[in-house]
C-alpha positions as CSV (number, residue, x, y, z in Angstrom):
1,M,-21.1,37.6,12.3
2,T,-20.4,35.0,9.7
3,T,-23.1,32.2,9.2
4,E,-20.7,29.8,7.3
5,P,-19.9,26.5,9.2
6,V,-16.6,26.7,11.0
7,L,-13.9,24.5,9.4
8,L,-10.9,25.2,11.7
9,Q,-11.0,26.3,15.3
10,T,-8.4,26.6,18.0
11,V,-9.2,27.3,21.7
12,D,-6.4,28.7,23.9
13,L,-3.6,27.1,21.8
14,R,-0.2,27.3,23.4
15,K,3.2,26.2,22.1
16,Y,6.2,26.6,24.5
17,F,9.7,25.7,23.6
18,P,11.8,24.6,26.7
19,L,15.3,26.0,27.2
20,G,18.2,24.5,29.0
21,K,19.4,21.0,29.6
22,G,18.4,17.9,31.5
23,P,15.2,15.8,31.6
24,N,12.9,18.9,31.6
25,I,13.8,19.8,28.1
26,L,11.8,17.0,26.7
27,S,8.7,17.4,28.9
28,G,8.8,21.2,28.6
29,K,8.2,21.4,32.3
30,G,10.3,23.7,34.6
31,G,13.0,26.0,33.6
32,N,12.8,28.8,31.1
33,Q,10.4,28.5,28.2
34,V,10.0,30.3,24.9
35,K,6.2,31.2,24.9
36,A,6.0,31.4,21.2
37,V,2.2,30.9,21.1
38,D,0.4,31.8,24.3
39,G,-3.3,31.3,24.2
40,V,-4.5,31.9,20.8
41,S,-8.2,31.3,19.7
42,L,-9.3,31.5,16.2
43,S,-11.9,30.2,13.7
44,I,-11.9,29.9,10.0
45,P,-15.3,29.5,8.3
46,S,-15.6,27.3,5.2
47,G,-14.5,28.9,2.0
48,K,-13.0,32.0,3.8
49,T,-9.5,33.3,4.4
50,L,-8.1,34.4,7.8
51,G,-4.9,36.4,7.9
52,V,-2.6,36.2,10.8
53,V,-0.3,39.3,10.8
54,G,2.4,40.6,12.8
55,E,6.2,41.4,12.7
56,S,8.8,38.8,12.7
57,G,9.1,36.8,16.0
58,C,5.4,37.4,17.0
59,G,4.6,33.6,16.8
60,K,2.5,33.5,13.7
61,T,4.5,30.8,11.8
62,T,4.7,28.7,15.0
63,L,0.9,29.0,15.3
64,A,0.6,27.7,11.8
65,W,3.0,24.9,12.3
66,T,1.3,23.9,15.5
67,I,-2.2,23.7,13.8
68,A,-0.6,21.7,11.1
69,L,0.8,19.2,13.7
70,L,4.4,19.9,12.7
71,H,4.9,21.0,16.3
72,S,3.4,19.4,19.2
73,H,1.1,21.7,21.3
74,T,1.8,22.6,24.9
75,G,-1.9,23.3,25.7
76,G,-5.2,24.3,24.3
77,E,-7.3,22.6,21.6
78,V,-7.5,22.4,17.8
79,Y,-10.7,21.3,15.9
80,L,-10.8,20.4,12.2
81,E,-14.5,20.0,10.9
82,G,-15.6,19.7,14.5
83,K,-13.1,16.9,15.4
84,R,-10.3,17.5,17.9
85,I,-7.0,16.9,16.2
86,D,-4.4,18.1,18.7
87,G,-2.1,15.7,20.7
88,G,-2.7,12.1,19.8
89,R,-6.4,12.4,19.1
90,A,-6.5,12.3,15.3
91,N,-5.4,10.0,12.4
92,R,-2.9,12.1,10.7
93,K,-3.7,10.7,7.3
94,E,-7.3,11.8,7.9
95,V,-6.2,15.2,9.0
96,Y,-3.8,15.8,6.1
97,R,-6.4,14.7,3.5
98,N,-8.2,17.9,4.7
99,L,-5.4,20.2,5.7
100,Q,-2.3,21.0,3.6
101,I,0.4,23.7,4.0
102,V,2.4,25.8,1.4
103,F,5.7,27.0,2.9
104,Q,7.5,30.2,2.4
105,D,10.6,29.0,0.5
106,P,9.8,26.4,-2.3
107,D,13.6,25.8,-2.5
108,S,13.5,24.0,0.9
109,S,9.9,22.4,0.6
110,L,10.5,20.6,-2.7
111,D,12.9,17.7,-2.7
112,P,15.7,18.5,-5.2
113,Q,16.0,14.8,-6.1
114,M,12.3,14.5,-7.0
115,T,10.6,15.5,-10.3
116,V,7.6,17.7,-10.4
117,E,5.5,14.7,-11.1
118,D,6.9,12.8,-8.1
119,S,6.6,15.7,-5.8
120,V,3.0,16.6,-6.6
121,G,2.0,12.9,-6.7
122,E,3.5,12.1,-3.4
123,P,0.6,13.2,-1.2
124,I,-1.9,11.5,-3.6
125,R,-0.1,8.2,-3.3
126,G,0.4,8.5,0.5
127,L,-3.0,9.7,1.4
128,T,-5.5,8.3,-1.1
129,G,-4.1,5.1,-2.2
130,Q,-4.9,5.6,-5.8
131,N,-3.3,3.6,-8.5
132,D,-0.5,4.9,-10.8
133,N,-2.8,5.9,-13.6
134,Q,-5.2,7.7,-11.4
135,V,-2.1,9.5,-9.7
136,K,-0.9,10.6,-13.0
137,K,-4.2,12.0,-14.1
138,Q,-4.7,13.9,-10.8
139,V,-1.1,15.3,-11.0
140,A,-1.8,16.5,-14.5
141,E,-5.0,18.2,-13.4
142,S,-3.3,19.8,-10.3
143,L,-0.5,21.2,-12.5
144,A,-3.1,22.6,-15.1
145,A,-5.0,24.2,-12.2
146,V,-1.9,26.2,-11.2
147,G,-1.0,27.1,-14.9
148,M,1.6,24.5,-15.6
149,S,1.7,22.2,-18.7
150,T,2.5,18.6,-18.6
151,G,5.9,19.7,-19.9
152,F,6.9,20.4,-16.4
153,L,6.3,16.8,-15.2
154,T,9.9,15.6,-15.7
155,R,11.7,18.7,-14.5
156,F,13.5,18.9,-11.2
157,P,13.3,22.0,-8.9
158,R,16.7,23.3,-10.1
159,Q,15.0,23.6,-13.6
160,L,12.3,25.8,-12.4
161,S,12.0,29.6,-11.7
162,G,11.0,30.8,-8.3
163,G,7.5,31.3,-9.4
164,Q,7.2,28.0,-11.0
165,K,8.6,26.2,-7.9
166,Q,5.8,27.9,-5.8
167,R,3.2,26.9,-8.3
168,A,4.4,23.3,-8.1
169,A,4.2,23.5,-4.3
170,I,0.7,24.9,-4.5
171,A,-0.2,22.0,-6.9
172,R,1.0,19.5,-4.4
173,A,-1.0,21.1,-1.7
174,I,-4.2,21.1,-3.6
175,S,-3.7,17.8,-5.4
176,I,-5.8,15.8,-2.9
177,H,-8.5,18.5,-2.8
178,P,-8.2,19.4,1.0
179,R,-10.7,21.7,2.7
180,L,-8.0,24.0,4.3
181,V,-4.6,25.2,3.0
182,I,-2.2,27.0,5.3
183,L,-0.3,29.7,3.5
184,D,3.0,30.4,5.3
185,E,4.4,33.6,3.7
186,P,3.8,32.1,0.2
187,T,4.9,35.1,-1.7
188,S,7.7,36.7,0.4
189,A,10.5,34.8,-1.4
190,L,9.4,35.8,-4.8
191,D,9.8,38.9,-7.0
192,A,7.1,41.5,-6.9
193,S,5.7,40.8,-10.3
194,V,5.5,36.9,-9.5
195,Q,3.9,37.7,-6.2
196,A,1.0,39.3,-7.9
197,Q,0.6,36.3,-10.2
198,I,0.6,33.8,-7.3
199,L,-1.8,35.9,-5.3
200,T,-4.3,36.0,-8.3
201,L,-3.8,32.2,-8.6
202,L,-4.6,31.6,-5.0
203,V,-7.8,33.6,-5.3
204,D,-8.8,31.7,-8.5
205,L,-8.2,28.4,-6.8
206,Q,-10.2,29.3,-3.8
207,R,-13.2,30.0,-5.9
208,K,-12.7,26.9,-8.1
209,F,-12.3,24.4,-5.2
210,N,-14.1,26.2,-2.4
211,L,-10.9,26.3,-0.4
212,S,-10.4,27.8,3.0
213,Y,-7.0,29.6,3.7
214,M,-5.1,30.5,6.8
215,L,-2.6,33.1,5.6
216,I,0.5,33.9,7.6
217,T,2.1,37.2,6.5
218,H,3.8,40.4,7.6
219,N,2.6,42.1,4.4
220,I,-0.4,44.2,5.1
221,A,-1.1,44.7,1.3
222,V,-1.1,40.9,0.8
223,A,-3.4,40.5,3.7
224,K,-5.8,43.2,2.4
225,Y,-6.0,41.5,-1.0
226,L,-6.5,38.0,0.2
227,C,-8.2,37.9,3.5
228,D,-11.8,38.1,4.7
229,S,-10.7,38.6,8.3
230,I,-7.5,39.4,10.2
231,E,-6.0,38.5,13.5
232,V,-3.1,40.7,14.6
233,M,-0.5,38.9,16.8
234,Y,2.0,40.4,19.1
235,A,4.4,38.5,21.4
236,G,2.6,35.3,21.0
237,R,-1.0,36.6,21.6
238,V,-3.8,38.0,19.5
239,V,-4.2,41.8,20.1
240,E,-6.9,42.5,17.5
241,Y,-9.4,40.6,15.3
242,G,-12.1,41.6,12.9
243,P,-13.1,41.9,9.2
244,T,-10.2,42.9,7.1
245,L,-11.3,46.3,6.0
246,T,-12.5,47.1,9.6
247,V,-9.1,46.2,10.9
248,L,-7.1,47.9,8.4
249,E,-9.2,51.1,8.0
250,E,-10.4,51.4,11.7
251,P,-7.7,49.9,13.7
252,R,-8.1,50.2,17.5
253,H,-5.2,48.5,19.2
254,P,-2.2,50.8,19.4
255,Y,0.1,48.0,18.0
256,T,-2.2,47.5,15.0
257,I,-2.1,51.2,14.2
258,A,1.7,51.2,14.4
259,L,2.1,48.1,12.3
260,I,-0.1,49.6,9.5
261,N,1.8,52.9,9.7
262,S,5.1,51.2,9.3
263,A,4.0,49.7,5.9
264,P,5.5,51.6,2.9
265,V,3.1,53.7,1.0
266,P,3.9,54.4,-2.8
267,D,2.1,57.7,-2.7
268,P,4.7,60.4,-1.6
269,W,1.9,62.6,-0.2
270,K,0.5,59.8,1.9
271,R,3.7,58.5,3.4
272,N,3.1,57.5,6.9
273,L,6.4,55.7,8.0
274,I,7.6,58.9,10.1
275,K,4.3,58.9,12.2
276,A,4.9,55.5,13.8
277,Q,5.9,56.4,17.2
278,V,6.3,53.0,18.8
279,R,9.4,52.7,21.1
280,G,11.7,49.8,21.8
281,E,11.7,46.3,20.4
282,V,9.5,43.2,20.6
283,P,9.8,41.7,24.2
284,S,11.5,38.5,24.9
285,A,9.3,35.4,24.4
286,I,11.2,33.9,27.4
287,N,10.5,36.7,30.0
288,P,7.7,38.8,28.6
289,P,6.7,42.0,30.6
290,P,3.9,41.6,33.1
291,G,0.4,43.0,32.2
292,C,-0.1,43.9,28.6
293,R,3.0,42.8,26.6
294,F,2.8,45.9,24.5
295,N,2.9,48.3,27.5
296,P,6.7,49.1,27.3
297,R,6.2,50.4,23.8
298,C,2.7,51.9,24.0
299,P,2.2,55.7,24.0
300,Y,-1.1,55.2,26.0
301,A,0.2,52.8,28.8
302,E,-0.8,53.5,32.3
303,E,-0.1,51.7,35.6
304,I,-2.9,49.2,34.9
305,C,-1.3,48.2,31.8
306,R,1.7,47.1,33.7
307,R,-0.2,45.0,36.1
308,E,-3.1,43.5,34.3
309,D,-3.2,41.7,30.9
310,P,-6.3,43.0,29.0
311,P,-8.7,40.5,27.7
312,L,-9.6,40.3,23.9
313,R,-13.1,42.0,24.1
314,E,-15.7,42.9,21.4
315,I,-15.5,46.8,20.8
316,A,-17.8,46.7,17.8
317,P,-19.7,43.9,16.0
318,S,-17.2,41.2,15.0
319,H,-14.3,43.5,16.0
320,L,-12.3,42.6,19.1
321,A,-9.2,44.3,20.7
322,A,-7.0,43.7,23.7
323,C,-6.4,47.0,25.2
324,H,-7.3,48.8,28.6
325,F,-7.7,52.1,26.9
326,V,-9.1,51.2,23.5
327,E,-11.3,54.3,23.6
328,K,-8.3,56.5,23.2
329,T,-7.9,55.2,19.6
330,E,-11.6,55.6,18.7
331,G,-11.8,57.8,15.5
332,L,-8.0,57.5,14.9
333,R,-7.0,56.2,11.6
334,A,-3.8,54.6,10.5
335,G,-1.5,57.2,9.1
336,E,-2.5,59.8,11.7
337,P,-0.3,61.0,14.5
338,G,-0.8,59.8,17.9
339,V,0.7,56.3,17.7
């Protein structure tokens, strides 16, 4: 187990979106609900990176936005540096001085009417109260940290390439020297060559500023490169957690194995796409199946899987999985037949 102090922690965090009309839609009580995040507990040590992976619709972005207070939570607890920040318990300025987020699409996260200098300087002005000279100096330092010269200060987003926009967004996120940066699919909107540059930049910034990251991604290769540990989400819940190499090289939950198998492999002799035998589609978040939510698609499912939701339990040191028959995957590697 890691000995670093915990920077961020969630306990049984839930986010439900109400459906329908009438007074209950505001309270979230009664009627149908989309259970986007349904009891997620995680922790991120100082200076480390946690990856949250899963296919589209699993709830990983909603989880990130709820932690960042962009969604109100339905239940559970969120702690930042030991202080509870969910609900109305925290001063948002204090929270955002230590927590920032980089969004997937810089075109939507950068104001088209603001210059790079104004965009990067906005959190400094709003959260630190520094004077104009101090702001200008810190903006220039933040741009230099992401590899952008002062020549970009007066440019608007429309005058930047995709990679330059994302660099500006990263500069804005680190401009106030936060402790934690949430990375919500930070490279998925970029060309492959630019993705590699941004990932290298993120690693360099983490080392330079001792940042902690929470990475939201569906890309297994990105998670492997950037993350110290991984949580695999399925239908709003965590189904496997552990050190990155352990989860990717010795996956134990059937969904994790199928997810890894579905990732394209450049070596034609090691292609594993055809070996993913998962049936069906992700269940509805409004009416998930009883028991294990993966049971309708799982080749190992038995009657107990349709009745009882398996707890997330430790199957090896620091390695947890939520499966009634996890022993059936022991010794099985991603890319092998069976799942």
